C-alpha positions in Angstrom: -78.5 37.5 -12.5 -76.3 41.0 -13.0 -77.5 44.0 -11.3 -76.0 47.4 -12.7 -76.0 50.5 -11.0 -74.6 54.6 -11.6 -73.4 57.3 -9.6 -73.2 59.7 -12.5 -72.6 63.4 -10.9 -72.4 65.7 -13.7 -75.7 67.4 -14.6 -77.3 65.1 -17.7 -79.4 67.8 -19.6 -81.7 67.7 -22.6 -80.5 69.6 -25.5 -83.5 72.5 -26.4 -83.5 73.0 -30.1 -82.8 76.9 -29.2 -79.6 75.6 -27.3 -78.4 73.8 -30.1 -79.0 76.4 -32.7 -77.1 79.1 -30.5 -74.2 76.9 -30.1 -73.7 76.0 -34.0 -76.2 78.4 -35.9 -78.2 75.8 -37.4 -81.4 76.5 -38.7 -83.7 73.4 -39.1 -86.6 72.2 -41.0 -89.0 70.3 -38.7 -91.1 69.1 -41.8 -87.6 67.4 -42.9 -85.6 66.6 -40.1 -85.7 63.3 -37.6 -86.7 64.0 -34.2 -83.8 63.2 -31.9 -83.2 62.9 -27.7 -79.6 65.0 -26.8 -77.5 64.3 -24.1 -74.2 66.2 -23.6 -70.9 64.0 -22.9 -70.2 64.6 -19.5 -68.2 63.0 -16.7 -69.2 61.5 -13.8 -69.2 57.8 -11.6 -70.2 54.7 -12.8 -69.7 51.4 -10.7 -70.8 47.8 -11.5 -72.6 45.6 -9.4 -73.2 41.7 -9.4 -76.0 40.4 -7.0 -75.6 36.9 -5.9 -77.7 34.8 -3.6 -76.1 32.9 -0.4 -76.1 31.6 3.0 -75.1 33.0 6.4 -72.6 30.8 7.6 -69.8 30.6 10.1 -66.2 30.9 8.9 -65.0 29.2 12.4 -65.9 26.1 13.7 -64.9 24.4 17.5 -66.1 21.1 18.6 -66.0 19.7 22.0 -64.9 16.8 23.5 -64.3 15.3 27.0 -60.9 15.1 27.9 -61.8 13.0 30.9 -64.1 9.9 32.2 -66.7 12.0 34.5 -70.8 12.3 35.1 -72.3 15.3 33.3 -73.8 18.1 36.0 -74.5 20.9 33.7 -75.7 22.4 30.6 -76.5 25.7 30.4 -76.9 26.1 27.0 -79.4 24.9 24.3 -78.8 24.2 20.4 -79.4 28.0 19.0 -78.5 29.3 21.7 -75.8 32.7 21.4 -72.6 32.3 23.8 -69.6 34.1 24.9 -66.3 33.8 25.1 -65.6 32.1 28.3 -69.0 31.3 28.9 -69.6 27.5 30.8 -71.1 25.6 28.7 -71.1 22.1 30.5 -70.2 21.1 34.0 -69.1 18.4 35.5 -69.9 16.6 38.6 -67.1 18.1 40.6 -67.6 15.9 43.6 -66.8 12.5 41.5 -63.5 14.9 39.7 -62.1 15.7 43.0 -62.6 11.9 44.2 -61.0 10.7 40.8 -58.2 13.7 41.6 -57.6 12.2 45.1 -57.4 8.5 43.9 -55.0 9.7 41.0 -52.6 11.0 43.3 -53.4 7.9 45.6 -52.7 5.9 42.8 -49.4 7.5 41.8 -48.0 7.7 45.5 -48.5 3.8 45.3 -47.1 3.5 42.0 -43.5 5.6 43.2 -43.9 3.7 46.7 -43.5 0.4 43.7 -40.8 1.9 42.0 -38.5 2.5 45.0 -39.6 -0.6 46.7 -38.3 -2.5 43.2 -34.8 -0.3 43.2 -34.7 -0.9 46.8 -36.2 -4.2 47.7 -33.3 -6.6 45.8 -34.1 -9.9 45.1 -37.4 -11.9 44.2 -38.2 -15.2 43.1 -37.1 -16.1 39.6 -40.5 -18.0 40.0 -42.2 -14.9 40.9 -40.6 -13.5 37.4 -41.5 -15.8 35.6 -44.7 -15.8 36.7 -45.7 -12.3 36.1 -44.2 -12.0 32.8 -46.5 -14.8 31.5 -48.8 -12.8 32.8 -48.1 -9.8 31.7 -48.0 -11.0 28.1 -51.2 -12.4 28.3 -52.8 -9.3 30.2 -50.9 -7.4 27.2 -52.9 -9.3 24.7 -56.3 -8.7 26.5 -56.3 -4.8 27.9 -55.7 -4.4 23.9 -58.4 -6.3 23.1 -60.7 -5.1 25.8 -59.5 -1.1 24.5 -60.5 -1.8 20.5 -63.7 -3.1 21.7 -64.4 -0.2 24.1 -63.2 2.7 21.8 -65.5 0.5 18.9 -68.2 0.7 21.3 -67.2 4.1 22.3 -67.8 5.4 18.6 -71.3 3.1 17.8 -72.3 4.7 20.6 -71.4 8.6 19.6 -73.1 8.0 16.0 -75.7 6.6 17.2 -76.2 9.6 19.8 -75.2 12.4 16.5 -77.1 10.4 14.3 -80.8 10.8 17.0 -79.2 14.5 17.6 -79.2 15.3 13.9 -82.6 14.3 13.4 -83.1 15.9 16.8 -81.7 19.2 15.1 -83.9 19.2 11.6 -87.1 18.4 13.2 -87.0 21.5 15.3 -85.5 23.1 12.0 -88.8 21.5 10.5 -91.2 22.7 13.0 -89.9 25.8 12.3 -91.5 26.0 8.9 -95.1 24.6 10.6 -94.9 27.7 13.6 -97.3 29.3 11.8 -99.4 26.9 11.6 -100.1 25.3 15.5 -103.1 23.9 15.2 -102.0 22.2 12.0 -101.7 18.4 11.9 -98.3 18.2 10.9 -96.7 20.7 13.6 -98.3 18.4 15.9 -96.8 15.4 14.5 -93.2 17.2 14.2 -93.4 18.0 17.7 -94.5 14.0 19.0 -91.3 12.8 16.9 -89.3 15.9 18.4 -90.6 14.9 22.3 -90.1 11.4 20.9 -86.5 11.8 20.1 -85.3 13.6 22.9 -86.8 10.4 25.0 -84.3 8.4 22.7 -81.5 10.3 22.9 -81.3 9.1 25.9 -83.2 6.3 26.6 -83.1 4.4 23.5 -82.9 0.5 24.7 -80.3 0.2 21.9 -78.2 3.4 23.8 -78.6 2.1 27.3 -77.6 -1.4 25.9 -74.4 -0.3 24.6 -73.9 2.4 27.6 -73.9 -0.8 30.0 -71.5 -2.8 27.5 -69.5 0.2 27.8 -68.9 0.5 31.9 -68.9 -3.6 31.7 -66.0 -3.7 29.7 -64.9 -0.2 31.2 -64.4 -1.9 34.0 -62.9 -5.5 33.1 -60.6 -3.1 31.7 -59.8 -1.6 35.1 -59.5 -4.4 36.5 -57.0 -5.5 33.7 -54.6 -3.0 34.4 -54.7 -3.6 38.4 -53.4 -6.8 37.6 -50.5 -5.4 35.6 -50.0 -3.1 38.0 -49.7 -5.5 40.2 -47.4 -8.3 38.0 -45.3 -5.5 36.9 -44.9 -5.0 40.4 -44.4 -8.6 41.1 -42.0 -8.8 38.0 -39.8 -5.8 39.0 -39.6 -7.4 42.5 -38.9 -10.9 41.6 -35.8 -9.2 39.0 -34.3 -7.1 41.8 -31.9 -9.3 42.8 -30.8 -9.5 39.0 -31.0 -5.8 38.5 -28.2 -4.3 36.2 -27.7 -0.3 35.7 -28.9 -0.7 32.3 -32.7 -2.1 33.9 -32.3 0.6 36.9 -31.8 3.3 34.0 -35.3 1.5 32.9 -37.1 1.5 36.5 -36.6 5.4 36.8 -37.4 6.1 33.3 -40.9 4.2 34.2 -41.0 6.0 37.3 -40.9 9.8 35.5 -43.0 8.3 32.8 -45.8 7.5 35.7 -44.8 10.9 36.9 -45.5 13.1 34.1 -49.0 10.3 32.9 -50.1 11.0 36.5 -49.5 15.1 36.2 -51.6 14.9 32.8 -54.4 13.5 34.3 -55.0 15.4 37.3 -54.6 18.5 35.1 -57.1 17.5 33.4 -59.1 16.7 35.9 -58.5 20.0 37.6 -59.5 21.7 34.0 -62.9 19.8 34.0 -63.7 21.3 37.5 -64.3 25.0 35.8 -66.8 23.0 33.1 -66.0 23.5 29.3 -65.7 26.7 28.3 -66.7 28.5 24.7 -63.4 29.5 23.2 -64.8 32.4 21.1 -68.4 34.3 20.4 -70.8 31.9 18.9 -73.3 29.8 18.4 -74.2 26.2 20.0 -74.7 24.2 16.9 -74.7 21.1 18.3 -74.8 19.0 21.6 -74.2 15.9 22.2 -74.8 14.5 25.9 -77.2 15.2 28.1 -77.4 15.8 31.9 -76.5 13.4 34.4 -74.9 11.4 31.6 -71.6 9.4 32.5 -69.0 10.6 29.8 -65.8 8.7 28.7 -62.4 10.1 27.8 -62.8 11.1 23.9 -67.0 11.7 24.2 -68.0 14.7 21.4 -69.9 17.2 23.9 -70.7 20.1 21.6 -70.2 22.3 18.5 -69.8 26.3 18.5 -69.9 28.5 15.6 -68.5 31.9 15.5 -70.7 34.8 15.5 -67.8 37.1 15.1 -65.6 35.5 11.9 -68.7 35.3 9.4 -69.1 35.1 5.5 -71.8 34.6 3.0 -71.5 32.2 1.0 -72.6 31.9 -2.4 -73.1 30.6 -6.2 -72.1 32.7 -9.2 -72.6 31.9 -12.7 -69.7 31.7 -14.9 -70.9 35.3 -17.2 -70.5 37.1 -13.5 -67.3 35.0 -11.9 -65.3 36.5 -14.6 -65.7 40.2 -13.2 -65.1 39.0 -9.8 -61.8 39.6 -7.7 -61.2 39.1 -4.3 -61.2 42.2 -2.3 -64.0 43.6 -3.8 -66.2 45.3 -1.7 -69.5 43.8 -1.2 -73.0 44.3 0.9 -75.0 42.0 2.0 -78.5 42.4 3.2 -79.3 40.6 6.3 -83.0 40.2 8.0 -83.4 44.1 6.5 -79.8 45.1 7.8 -76.9 46.1 5.6 -73.6 44.2 6.2 -70.1 45.4 4.5 -67.8 43.1 3.5 -65.6 42.1 1.2 -64.9 38.5 -1.2 -62.4 37.1 0.6 -62.3 33.8 -1.6 -63.6 32.4 -5.0 -63.2 28.5 -5.0 -61.1 27.0 -8.5 -63.5 24.9 -9.2 -67.2 24.6 -10.4 -70.3 22.7 -8.5 -70.7 19.6 -8.8 -73.4 17.9 -11.3 -75.4 20.2 -13.4 -74.1 23.5 -11.6 -71.6 25.1 -13.6 -71.5 28.0 -10.7 -68.3 28.7 -9.0 -68.2 29.0 -4.9 -67.3 32.4 -3.4 -67.0 34.4 0.1 -67.4 37.3 1.5 -66.3 38.1 5.2 -68.3 40.7 6.9 -66.5 43.5 8.4 -69.3 43.4 11.2 -71.3 40.9 12.2 -73.5 41.3 15.3 -75.4 38.4 17.7 -78.8 39.9 15.7 -77.2 37.8 12.4 -78.7 34.0 12.1 -76.7 31.5 11.0 -77.8 29.4 7.5 -80.1 32.4 7.0 -80.3 33.1 2.9 -79.3 36.4 2.2 -78.9 38.6 -1.0 -75.3 40.5 -1.5 -74.2 43.3 -3.6 -70.7 43.1 -4.9 -69.1 45.9 -6.8 -67.1 44.9 -9.1 -66.1 47.7 -11.1 -66.3 51.5 -9.7 -65.0 54.4 -11.6 -64.6 58.3 -11.2 -64.2 61.2 -13.4 -65.2 58.8 -16.5 -67.0 60.3 -19.7 -70.2 58.5 -19.7 -73.2 58.1 -22.4 -76.6 56.8 -22.1 -77.0 53.2 -22.8 -80.0 53.9 -25.0 -77.8 55.6 -27.1 -74.9 53.1 -27.9 -75.0 51.0 -31.0 -73.3 47.6 -32.0 -72.5 46.0 -35.1 -70.1 43.6 -36.8 -67.4 46.4 -36.4 -68.0 47.8 -32.9 -69.6 49.9 -31.0 -70.8 53.5 -32.0 -73.0 56.4 -31.5 -74.2 59.3 -33.1 -73.0 62.6 -32.3 -74.5 65.9 -33.8 -72.6 67.9 -36.3 -73.8 70.9 -37.9 -77.7 69.4 -37.4 -77.2 66.1 -39.0 -76.3 62.8 -37.1 -72.5 62.1 -37.6 -71.5 58.4 -36.6 -69.1 58.0 -34.3 -66.8 54.9 -33.3 -66.1 54.1 -30.1 -64.8 51.9 -26.8 -66.0 50.9 -24.2 -65.7 50.3 -21.0 -67.9 49.0 -17.9 -71.7 49.1 -18.5 -74.5 49.7 -15.9 -78.4 49.8 -16.8 -77.9 53.0 -17.5 -74.9 54.4 -18.4 -72.1 52.8 -20.5 -68.0 54.3 -19.7 -66.2 56.0 -23.6 -62.8 54.6 -23.2 -62.2 57.1 -26.7 -63.7 58.3 -29.3 -66.1 60.7 -27.5 -65.2 64.2 -26.0 -66.5 66.3 -23.3 -69.7 67.8 -24.0 -70.2 66.6 -27.3 -73.4 65.7 -27.9 -75.2 62.3 -28.3 -78.4 62.2 -30.3 -80.6 59.3 -30.9 -84.2 58.2 -31.5 -85.9 55.5 -28.9 -88.1 54.5 -32.3 -86.3 54.8 -35.5 -82.3 54.1 -36.5 -80.4 57.6 -37.1 -78.0 56.7 -40.4 -74.8 59.0 -40.9 -75.5 62.1 -41.6 -79.2 62.0 -41.7 -80.8 65.4 -41.1 -82.2 65.4 -37.2 -83.9 67.9 -35.4 -84.4 67.9 -31.4 -87.6 66.8 -29.8 
């Protein structure tokens, strides 16, 4: 839909017959001439504005995932809550994390001792070396297979939880539509479904089963890795008597790698002690975990959408898109408040299916916490704004096969004048050429004028 606006600053006056006579020395015969309306062509400002419908969306979204295996102690916000940069959204069980840090450090020290022993010990039997080598090959296959099953199980668990969380979010949205009818059966049913969904997100048999299976697999993987660590130690000890310089370099490299890996692990645990924090101001749009739940490394935690980098996404039809350009000023009305902004993105493709509209993004200059993401809104985009231009009433403008024209008052007669027109709005049109300032434009709302016709003022 095209919405047009004029800000003409010069005085628009109706030209009285007496004034016209005074200027042109005319004497009019009321009964012989057609009555006309008059307008003095003057300079003013004119704008063209496109009004479009759209939705408020965030231009920045961040999803957070667990970097450790740990237990969720506290979730401090709910979906839809506003958060500030630095707010702790999810906290882990710090006692458990401190134990894991200590255990990791202990394991590292133990590994370092093993590496040093390998270099210093020098000769373990070939039988031990052969046994360890064979066992390690088998363990590598078992570890790889177990890890693959763990990854699949984790993904299935995440997808199941995400599906239930999404279902819960949709139910929450649906219940809002019935909030004004709290006694309705539909409202009560939605409340029951929300409660059922909340229980299912934690205790659905399929989720419980997958979690138990995941715990068992994780324990098995730990066992394999512990055994592998033992076999690596045995293999290295057995090979110590045959150590070459190249082998020593490999052992030293493994030691350095273990040191780096251990430090990275401890760094992640220490970071988790402070909880998972918001990296920017925004709104929590999804949460994938619950309190007292044990999560694995890589588990989805929550998503934040920025409340500072906010855009209005609109669809513009093929007629209006020709006037739109990036950088044009816009005003979006959200919750009865106007927000200024500008066009920052125009998609170079039309919508899919039957829609021939083009997606356009309007970035808001100063969004605030009162903005609700996803809310429908209207925006007005100023596609043209001119100052000090000659304008005429749109009612006076005519058009035929040869182009645009108007009638001017000339010696009490209507004189047809061809003109070039620029932008137009609901009330006025810009005259690019053909009319000079202060010329008298005439028209009749009910009858057509013709060139040379006798006219008189209303």
